[in-house]
C-alpha positions as CSV (number, residue, x, y, z in Angstrom):
1,M,37.3,-8.0,-11.3
2,S,36.2,-9.9,-14.4
3,F,38.0,-12.6,-16.3
4,Q,37.8,-13.0,-20.1
5,C,39.0,-16.2,-21.9
6,T,41.3,-15.7,-24.9
7,C,38.4,-16.7,-27.1
8,G,36.4,-13.7,-25.9
9,H,33.9,-15.6,-23.7
10,P,33.4,-14.0,-20.3
11,G,34.2,-15.8,-17.0
12,I,36.5,-18.5,-15.7
13,G,34.1,-21.3,-16.7
14,C,35.0,-21.3,-20.4
15,Y,36.5,-24.6,-21.6
16,C,36.8,-23.7,-25.3
17,S,40.6,-24.0,-25.1
18,S,42.8,-26.4,-23.3
19,T,45.4,-24.9,-21.1
20,A,48.1,-26.5,-23.3
21,D,47.2,-23.9,-26.0
22,L,47.8,-21.0,-23.6
23,R,50.8,-19.2,-22.3
24,I,51.3,-16.4,-19.8
25,E,53.8,-13.7,-20.6
26,H,54.2,-10.5,-18.6
27,G,50.9,-11.2,-16.9
28,R,49.0,-11.6,-20.2
29,V,47.3,-14.8,-21.2
30,T,47.6,-15.6,-25.0
31,R,47.1,-18.5,-27.3
32,V,50.3,-20.2,-28.4
33,D,49.4,-19.6,-32.0
34,E,48.8,-15.8,-31.5
35,Q,51.4,-13.5,-32.9
36,P,53.1,-11.4,-30.3
37,A,51.9,-7.8,-30.2
38,V,54.0,-5.2,-32.0
39,D,55.7,-2.8,-29.6
40,L,55.2,0.5,-31.3
41,I,56.7,2.4,-28.3
42,N,59.9,0.6,-27.4
43,H,60.8,-1.2,-30.6
44,P,58.7,0.0,-33.6
45,P,59.2,-2.3,-36.6
46,H,60.1,0.7,-38.9
47,Y,63.3,1.2,-36.8
48,N,64.3,-2.4,-36.0
49,L,63.8,-4.4,-39.2
50,H,67.1,-3.6,-40.9
51,P,68.7,-6.9,-42.1
52,S,71.9,-6.0,-40.2
53,G,70.0,-6.6,-36.9
54,I,70.9,-3.1,-35.8
55,E,68.1,-0.9,-34.4
56,C,68.1,2.7,-35.7
57,I,68.6,4.2,-32.3
58,E,71.9,2.4,-31.9
59,V,73.2,4.6,-34.6
60,T,71.3,7.9,-34.0
61,R,72.2,8.1,-30.3
62,L,75.8,8.5,-31.5
63,C,74.9,11.4,-33.8
64,T,74.1,15.1,-33.4
65,Y,70.4,15.9,-33.4
66,T,70.2,17.0,-37.0
67,C,72.3,14.2,-38.5
68,G,70.6,11.6,-36.2
69,N,67.2,12.7,-37.5
70,A,68.4,12.6,-41.1
71,I,69.5,9.0,-40.6
72,K,66.3,8.1,-38.8
73,Y,64.2,9.4,-41.7
74,V,66.2,7.6,-44.4
75,W,66.2,4.4,-42.2
76,R,62.4,4.2,-41.9
77,T,61.3,5.6,-45.3
78,D,60.3,2.3,-46.8
79,L,58.2,1.3,-43.7
80,K,56.6,4.6,-42.7
81,N,56.1,7.8,-44.6
82,G,58.1,7.3,-47.9
83,K,58.7,10.5,-49.8
84,Q,57.9,12.8,-46.8
85,D,60.6,11.0,-44.7
86,L,63.1,11.6,-47.4
87,E,62.2,15.3,-47.7
88,K,62.6,15.6,-43.9
89,A,66.0,13.9,-44.1
90,I,67.1,16.5,-46.7
91,W,65.8,19.3,-44.4
92,Y,67.8,18.1,-41.5
93,L,70.9,17.6,-43.5
94,E,70.7,21.1,-45.0
95,D,70.2,22.4,-41.5
96,A,73.3,20.5,-40.3
97,V,75.3,22.1,-43.2
98,R,73.9,25.6,-42.4
99,H,74.9,25.3,-38.8
100,A,78.1,23.4,-39.3
101,D,76.9,20.5,-37.1
102,P,79.2,17.5,-37.0
103,V,77.6,14.2,-37.9
104,F,78.7,12.4,-34.7
105,L,78.8,13.4,-31.0
106,P,82.3,13.9,-29.6
107,G,84.0,10.6,-28.8
108,K,81.4,8.5,-30.6
109,Y,83.0,8.3,-34.1
110,A,84.6,4.9,-33.8
111,E,81.4,3.2,-32.4
112,A,79.2,5.0,-34.9
113,L,81.5,4.0,-37.8
114,D,81.4,0.3,-36.6
115,K,77.6,0.3,-36.6
116,L,77.3,2.1,-39.9
117,H,79.7,-0.3,-41.5
118,R,77.6,-3.2,-40.3
119,V,74.5,-1.5,-41.7
120,M,76.2,-1.0,-45.0
121,Q,77.2,-4.7,-45.3
122,Y,73.5,-5.6,-45.4
123,E,72.1,-2.6,-47.4
124,S,70.7,-3.7,-50.7
125,D,69.7,-0.3,-52.1
126,H,72.6,1.5,-53.8
127,N,71.4,5.0,-52.9
128,R,70.9,4.1,-49.3
129,L,74.3,2.5,-49.2
130,E,75.7,5.7,-50.7
131,F,73.9,7.7,-48.0
132,F,75.2,5.7,-45.1
133,G,78.7,5.8,-46.6
134,A,78.5,9.6,-46.9
135,M,77.3,9.9,-43.3
136,A,80.1,7.6,-42.1
137,I,82.7,10.0,-43.5
138,G,80.9,13.2,-42.6
139,A,80.1,14.1,-46.2
140,K,76.8,15.8,-45.6
141,H,76.5,17.3,-49.2
142,R,77.1,13.8,-50.7
143,A,74.5,12.5,-48.2
144,I,72.0,15.1,-49.5
145,E,72.6,14.0,-53.1
146,S,72.0,10.4,-52.1
147,V,68.7,11.2,-50.5
148,R,67.7,13.2,-53.6
149,K,68.5,10.1,-55.7
150,L,66.2,8.1,-53.4
151,L,63.5,10.7,-53.9
152,A,63.8,10.4,-57.7
153,A,63.8,6.6,-57.8
């Protein structure tokens, strides 16, 4: 087994950093001034940076598959794939309309509405606010129009 100092020098004998500058978290040695690693698996930033503090999955797990995906794509559009995400959101919403999918899973409406209202309180983009409002009341056609406005902006 080999050891590597946080500076990149091999071996335990490196004294380039004092131990006061180091911390151990989850078995990993890092410098105190190092930024924590971004967790792209469990908490990707494009899903958890909403100013409401709500993570996208907290809302989408209360939705049907099609509507949850539409919310996910609108949620992350500014931080991931932009126009393509909005086009996917429209596709999922149109599919939900075609198949008469409800927005929310049975028994989850009150919890979903509470979370969406919190998201809406912090939403600064008018069209996104309109989208989340439309989803909250199950107005999928209105949600599609909101996403189209986001695409045109």
